[in-house]
C-alpha positions in Angstrom: 141.2 137.8 123.2 139.1 134.9 122.0 137.9 137.1 119.0 141.6 137.9 118.0 142.5 134.2 118.2 139.5 133.3 116.1 140.5 136.1 113.7 143.9 134.9 113.3 143.0 131.3 112.8 140.4 132.1 110.2 142.8 134.3 108.5 145.5 131.3 108.3 142.8 128.9 107.3 141.8 131.1 104.3 144.9 132.6 103.1 147.7 130.0 104.2 146.7 127.0 102.2 149.7 125.1 103.0 148.6 124.9 106.8 146.5 121.6 106.1 149.9 119.6 105.6 150.6 120.4 109.3 147.3 118.8 110.4 148.5 115.2 110.7 146.5 112.9 113.0 148.1 109.6 112.1 149.6 109.9 115.8 145.9 109.9 117.2 145.1 106.6 115.2 148.1 104.9 116.6 147.4 106.1 120.0 143.8 104.9 119.9 144.9 101.5 119.0 147.5 101.5 121.6 145.2 102.6 124.4 142.4 100.3 123.4 144.9 97.3 123.6 146.4 98.4 127.0 143.0 99.2 128.5 141.2 96.0 127.6 141.3 94.5 131.1 140.1 97.9 132.7 137.1 98.1 130.2 136.1 94.4 131.0 135.7 95.4 134.6 132.7 97.7 133.4 130.6 95.6 130.8 127.4 97.6 131.4 129.4 100.9 130.3 132.2 99.4 128.2 131.8 101.9 125.3 131.8 105.0 127.4 134.6 103.8 129.5 136.9 102.9 126.6 136.0 106.4 125.1 136.9 108.1 128.4 140.3 106.4 128.5 141.2 107.5 125.0 140.2 111.2 125.3 141.1 111.9 129.0 145.1 111.7 128.5 145.0 113.8 125.4 142.7 116.6 126.8 144.7 116.6 130.0 148.1 116.9 128.4 146.7 119.6 126.2 145.1 121.4 129.4 148.3 120.8 131.4 150.5 122.5 128.6 148.3 125.5 128.2 148.3 126.0 132.1 152.1 125.8 132.1 152.4 128.1 129.5 150.1 130.6 131.1 152.0 130.5 134.3 155.0 131.7 132.2 153.1 134.5 130.6 149.9 135.2 128.8 151.5 135.5 125.5 152.8 131.9 125.7 149.4 130.6 126.2 148.0 132.9 123.8 150.2 131.5 121.0 149.7 128.0 121.9 145.7 128.5 121.9 146.0 129.9 118.4 148.2 126.9 117.1 145.7 124.6 119.0 142.5 126.2 117.2 144.2 126.3 113.8 145.3 122.6 114.1 141.6 121.7 115.1 139.9 123.4 112.1 139.7 121.8 108.9 141.6 119.4 108.5 141.6 120.6 104.9 140.5 123.7 103.1 137.0 123.6 102.1 137.0 126.2 99.1 139.9 124.9 97.5 138.5 121.2 97.6 135.2 122.4 96.1 137.0 124.5 93.5 138.8 121.7 92.1 135.6 119.8 91.8 133.7 122.5 90.1 136.6 123.2 87.5 136.4 119.5 86.7 132.6 119.6 86.1 133.0 123.0 84.0 135.7 121.2 81.9 133.5 118.2 81.2 135.9 115.8 83.3 133.6 113.5 85.1 136.3 111.2 86.2 138.3 114.2 87.7 135.1 115.3 89.3 134.4 111.9 90.9 138.1 111.8 92.1 137.6 115.2 93.7 134.3 114.1 95.3 135.9 111.2 96.9 138.7 113.2 98.1 136.3 115.7 99.6 134.5 113.1 101.7 137.6 111.2 102.7 139.3 111.9 106.0 142.6 110.8 107.6 141.2 107.4 108.6 138.2 107.2 106.3 138.5 106.6 102.6 135.2 106.1 100.8 135.0 105.0 97.3 131.5 105.7 96.1 130.1 106.1 92.5 126.9 107.0 90.8 126.0 109.3 88.0 127.5 112.8 87.6 124.3 114.4 88.8 124.0 112.3 91.9 127.5 113.2 92.7 126.9 116.6 92.2 123.9 116.5 94.8 126.0 114.7 97.4 128.7 117.4 97.1 126.2 119.9 97.8 125.0 118.1 101.0 128.5 117.4 101.9 129.6 121.1 101.7 126.9 122.2 104.2 127.8 119.6 106.7 131.5 120.2 106.2 131.0 124.0 107.1 129.7 122.9 110.4 132.1 119.9 111.0 135.1 121.5 109.9 134.7 125.3 111.1 131.5 126.2 113.0 131.4 123.6 115.6 135.1 124.0 116.3 134.8 127.7 116.8 131.7 127.1 119.1 133.5 124.9 121.5 136.5 127.2 121.4 134.0 129.9 122.6 132.7 127.7 125.2 135.9 125.8 126.6 138.7 127.5 124.8 141.3 125.7 122.9 140.7 122.4 124.7 137.0 122.5 123.4 138.1 123.0 119.9 140.5 120.1 120.1 137.9 117.9 122.0 135.5 118.3 119.0 138.1 117.5 116.5 139.2 114.5 118.6 135.5 113.4 118.5 135.4 113.9 114.7 138.6 111.8 114.2 137.1 109.1 116.4 133.9 109.0 114.2 136.2 108.7 111.0 138.3 105.9 112.6 135.7 103.7 114.1 132.1 104.8 112.8 132.3 105.2 109.1 133.0 108.9 108.8 131.4 112.2 110.0 129.2 112.2 106.6 127.3 109.2 107.6 127.6 106.9 110.6 128.5 103.2 109.8 125.7 100.8 110.5 125.8 98.3 113.2 125.7 95.4 110.7 128.9 96.7 109.0 130.9 96.9 112.4 132.5 94.2 114.6 129.8 92.1 116.1 131.5 92.0 119.5 129.3 93.9 122.1 132.2 95.9 123.3 133.0 97.2 120.0 129.4 98.0 119.2 129.1 99.8 122.5 132.4 101.7 121.7 130.9 102.8 118.3 127.8 103.9 119.7 129.5 105.9 122.5 131.5 107.7 119.8 128.5 108.4 117.8 126.7 109.9 121.0 129.3 112.0 121.9 129.6 113.4 118.3 126.0 114.1 118.2 126.0 115.6 121.7 128.9 117.9 120.8 127.3 118.8 117.4 123.8 119.4 118.7 124.1 123.1 119.5 126.6 124.0 116.6 124.0 122.4 114.2 121.2 124.7 115.3 123.5 127.7 115.2 124.6 126.6 111.6 120.9 126.7 110.6 120.5 130.1 111.7 123.7 131.4 109.7 122.3 129.6 106.7 119.0 131.3 107.3 120.6 134.7 107.5 123.0 134.1 104.6 120.2 132.7 102.2 116.2 132.8 102.5 115.5 133.4 106.2 111.7 132.2 105.8 112.1 129.3 103.6 115.0 128.1 106.0 113.1 128.3 109.1 109.7 127.3 107.9 110.7 124.1 106.4 110.4 122.8 110.1 106.9 122.3 110.8 107.2 123.0 114.5 109.7 123.9 117.2 109.9 120.2 118.2 111.3 119.2 114.7 114.0 121.9 115.1 115.2 120.6 118.3 114.9 116.8 117.9 115.9 116.5 114.4 119.0 114.6 113.5 122.1 117.0 113.3 123.2 116.3 109.7 119.6 116.1 108.4 118.7 119.5 110.1 121.7 121.1 108.5 121.4 119.6 105.0 117.6 120.5 104.7 117.9 124.0 106.1 121.0 124.8 103.9 119.2 123.6 100.7 116.0 125.4 101.7 118.1 128.5 102.3 118.8 128.1 98.6 115.4 127.2 97.6 116.9 123.9 96.2 115.2 120.3 96.4 116.0 118.6 99.7 115.5 115.0 98.4 118.0 113.4 96.1 114.9 111.4 94.6 113.5 114.7 93.5 116.2 115.1 90.8 116.2 113.9 87.4 118.8 111.3 87.3 118.4 111.0 83.5 119.5 114.6 83.1 122.8 114.6 81.2 123.5 118.3 81.6 125.6 118.7 84.6 126.5 122.2 85.9 128.5 123.5 88.8 126.4 126.6 89.5 124.5 125.0 92.2 127.5 123.5 93.8 129.1 127.1 93.5 125.9 128.7 95.2 126.3 126.3 98.2 129.8 127.4 98.5 128.9 131.0 98.5 126.3 130.3 101.1 128.9 128.7 103.2 131.4 131.6 102.7 128.8 134.1 103.8 127.8 132.2 106.7 131.5 132.4 107.8 131.4 136.1 107.4 128.2 136.3 109.6 129.6 134.0 112.2 132.8 136.1 112.5 130.7 139.3 112.5 128.4 138.0 115.4 131.6 136.9 117.6 133.1 140.4 116.8 129.9 142.1 118.1 129.8 139.9 121.1 133.2 140.7 121.9 132.7 144.5 121.5 129.9 144.3 124.0 132.0 142.4 126.2 134.6 144.9 126.1 132.3 147.6 126.5 130.5 146.2 129.4 
């Protein structure tokens, strides 16, 4: 049943582009602000763990409400809970279509529209509560896009599917909510906000650290699975041999691991400093290659889940 749910959700994600307009999370931002305001006195009672307590107070009501709804619908009939699970998984994916965003960027590059490419790059990295305005040479933006695509596949799709398989629709929702919290309070999922850029209050700092730690914990296993899918979709030996030992693979930062492995899978430079920033010839080929790697990785993920489901049905 999980495979059918995933298959439907992926099909909707790939072929019904208008679905992203239904993924509105403004309610969650308002909810977070309201809960934090109302729970100040409770959080103050636990100064040693103020950050985790504040985080739990935010997530628990939403997760419990979704879980209660799922159980209530299941008591009415498995069909109702099945439909709700599909809807919750679709809602947790994305929130925007990766392919269409990248294709808009590459179209601008091919037409020589640097301003348009920069606009679409900013749009790609922005979220519901995080809107960066970065610049740089077209070549530097191109390199950032390659890295962003590799991370986006994990954050928007793979990690959501992983937690769906582990905890069901509630797991998928939990990961999406953690990602939204990173956007809202910690500088976006493509790069955590440094502490000197945040509120200087200890409770705020603890809260941001708690969000980051939760997001890193939830992303640890999916990040390693993402590396394996990139290895299978690209150059297997180059991907895995880029890590000196097993310790690096298990201890490396999630984002760094994904980016380095993905670029190595395509035999591309892993450091932005390695590129010639004075090169005026900007091509979209490498970005398109990264997108192709991501698409093949999705095919591999769906295939593996299908095989696991078939084995489960047989045995």
